[in-house]
N, C-alpha and C positions, 0 to 999 in steps of 0.2 A: 571345640567348637570352633567353625572355620572364622579368618575374620576377615570375610568379605567387606567392603564397602557399599554402606549399605543407608540411604541419603533417605528423610522424615520427610515432613513437617514439624510443629513443635507446639502444635492444636493437640485440646483434649480426644478429639477422635481418633487423631491414629496411637494414642498412646496404646491402646490394649494390641497394636499389632506390631509391637516390641518392646514390651513387658519382658522385661527379664534379660533384655540387650541393649541398653539406655548406653550404658557407658562406648560402646560401641557403634552407634549411632550417629555419622553428619546432619548437622539440622541447618533447614532451610528454608525458605521459602518455598513458597510451591513451584515462582517464577527462577531464584538461582534452582531448584535440583534441577529446573527441566535442563538449561544453560551447563551445568556441573555434568549431567548425564550424556551432553552432545560432546563434552571436550573431554567422557573417555576419565573420568576425575571420580567418578562412579559407576559400581558394577553391576547396583538396583538401585532404586528407586519408588517413594510412593507415589508416583509423578499424574499431576491431573489431567484427566482422559482425555480432555479440549490442549492442550499440549503435543499430548502422545498422538493426537489424528491430527496436526496441523505437521508436528518434525518425521511423520507416517513413519513413527514404534508401530512394530508389528508384533513385538516379544513378549507377552507378559504369564505371568504366575498364575495361573487358573484357580478359579475356586474362591476367591479372595481381594475384597478391594475394599473400598468405602462408601457404603449404597443406602440410597432412601428410598422407600418404592410408600411417593407421598411426604409430608412435611417430613423438613431438616432441620429445621429449626435454624441455623447457621448458614443458612447461604438468604440474606434477605433485601429487597427494597424496599427501602426507606420514600415514597414518597409525599412528596411538600404537596401535590395538586392530586385531583382523581385520572387514575391509569388515560385517559384519553385526552387531555388538557397537556401532559408528558411528554417538552421536545428533546429533553438534553439532564443527564443522569452521570453524579459523579463516581467513580468506577475505583474499588479498593485497586492498590497498585498491583498484591501482593497474587493474584488471582487471574489467568488469563480467562480456564475456560468459567466462573461461571459469567467475566462477564459475554463468552461466547453464547450460554444458554440465556442469559439474557436477551441478547439478539436475538436467537432462534425462536425465541417464547415472541418475543413484539414481531420482529420482522414474519415469520412464516407461517402462527396463528393470530396475530391483529394485524396483519399486511401498516404493520408502523416501523419507519425510522427511527431514531434518536442521533440527538450526539452527544459524545465519553468524551468527559473535560475532566479534571485535575482538581482541587482539593482546591484549589486556593482559586477558583472560577466556581460564580455562582449557579445553581442546577435546579430541576423540578425533583431532585427526588438525591437518592445516593445507596450503591449498593455496596455492601456489609459481608466480611465473610469470618466464616472457622469464632475464635473464642469473641472475636469483635464483636460481632454479632451475637454471640450467647451472652454477655455484658451488657449488651443493647437492650436487646431484651429483659433482659432483668432489670435494667436501670429504669426503665421507660415500659411501662408494660398496656400503657396505657392509649401509646401511638401505634395506629396501624401500619402491618405490613403486609406486604406477595412475599409469600418463604416462592422459591424455588425450585425449589422439591417438591411443595405440594402443587404449583402451578403446569409442572413436567407432568406429574400424574394424571391429572384431567383434561390435559389435553391430547395426549398419549394415548393412555389407560398401561404406563409404561414405569417401573424402575427405574431413575438417571445414576448410575454408576460412575461418583467423581472423581474416583483418581483408584487406581490401579497399581500395584507393581508394579516397574516396567525396565526390563534388562536393557544394557546399553549395547554402544557397537562393541566393546571389549570386555574380558573379565577374565578375572586368572584362577577363579572358581566355577564348575560348573553349573549352570542350570539350576540343575538336579541338583546338587547338591543344594545349593543357595532356599529355591523353592523347601527342601525341605525340614532347615534352619526354619523361616519363616513361618513356617503352618505351624510345626509345633509353640514356636514363640505367638501365635495366634491366637494357638487353643488353652492355651497354658492366661492367658491374657484376656480372654473374655471369662475364666472364671475367676481374675481378679478382679472384675470392674466397679468390685464397692471399696475395693484399697485406691482404686485409680482415682476416681469418684472422691471430691472435695465434702463435696455435702450432695444434701436431698436432689436439689437440685441437678447435678451435672451426674445422678447415677440417673434419674430418668433420661437425660437427652443419650449416654449412653446404650440404653436398653431399648428403650419406645423408640425414637427416630430414628437413628443411623441403627445400619444392617451388614454387616462384611464375611455377608453371603456372595459371592458374583453365579449368577446358576447359568441356564437355559435363557427364563424369563430379562434376566438383566442384561446378558451379551444384544437381545434383540433392543433391548433400549440405546448399546451404548451401536448399531450398525443405525437405529432409525435418527440418531442424532448426526450420525456421519452423511445420514446422507441429504438432511437441511441443513449441515456447515458448505456442502458440496453444490445446494439452493438455494442461496445466499451469496457463492461463489466465495466462501471462505479457502476452503478445499477443490481442488481441480479436477480430484478422481477418486471413486475408493480401491480400498486395497483390502489384501487379505490378514487377520489375524490370526496369531498361533498362539496358542496356553499350550503353556509347558507344568 
């Protein structure tokens, strides 16, 4: 097996993509992985799409990622007020991509600008991602939440791609070799979701909410996200993607 430097988030939804190679993986938050890839410390990383678009990274492994075609369950806005009264949101510092998705939803589709604040400031709602969001929903089933995957689907009719295997600027191993390794790993991982899940709740999440295939509709979703990031002036221009 090639000894590529592979970066991945330590979240439940990513575990099928690294099943069997866990000891080879370098773990970090979405923000950390983006920085490590930028510094050339990783050959490939499961990076948030928002971070990849901001950095204008354009080489991705084709056919796989972390996707939701509707509710994602693990990226949520927990409002303390009705949506029309929300003026500020506490954000999870681990993910720029989910913050960007929330901005696009609110600014492009509702014409609503809000302040994003840190955890030590009062706010009208808070954004949670990953296992924190899953645990919150499990512990507080009575609390209303806005699922950002579901909101995106309703507004655009498209799936949302949360993360892709993204290549860094330099690497010891060829991109084709890395793709072959991660493709085989994904196939094993999808067959092992019952082993990966600690309980029926986790299994339902991995099989019902999270998808791992990236096809033409998913790529259209990425293009739509990029178009809206340009619209709200987060990104200055479009650029091509290259699928390995």
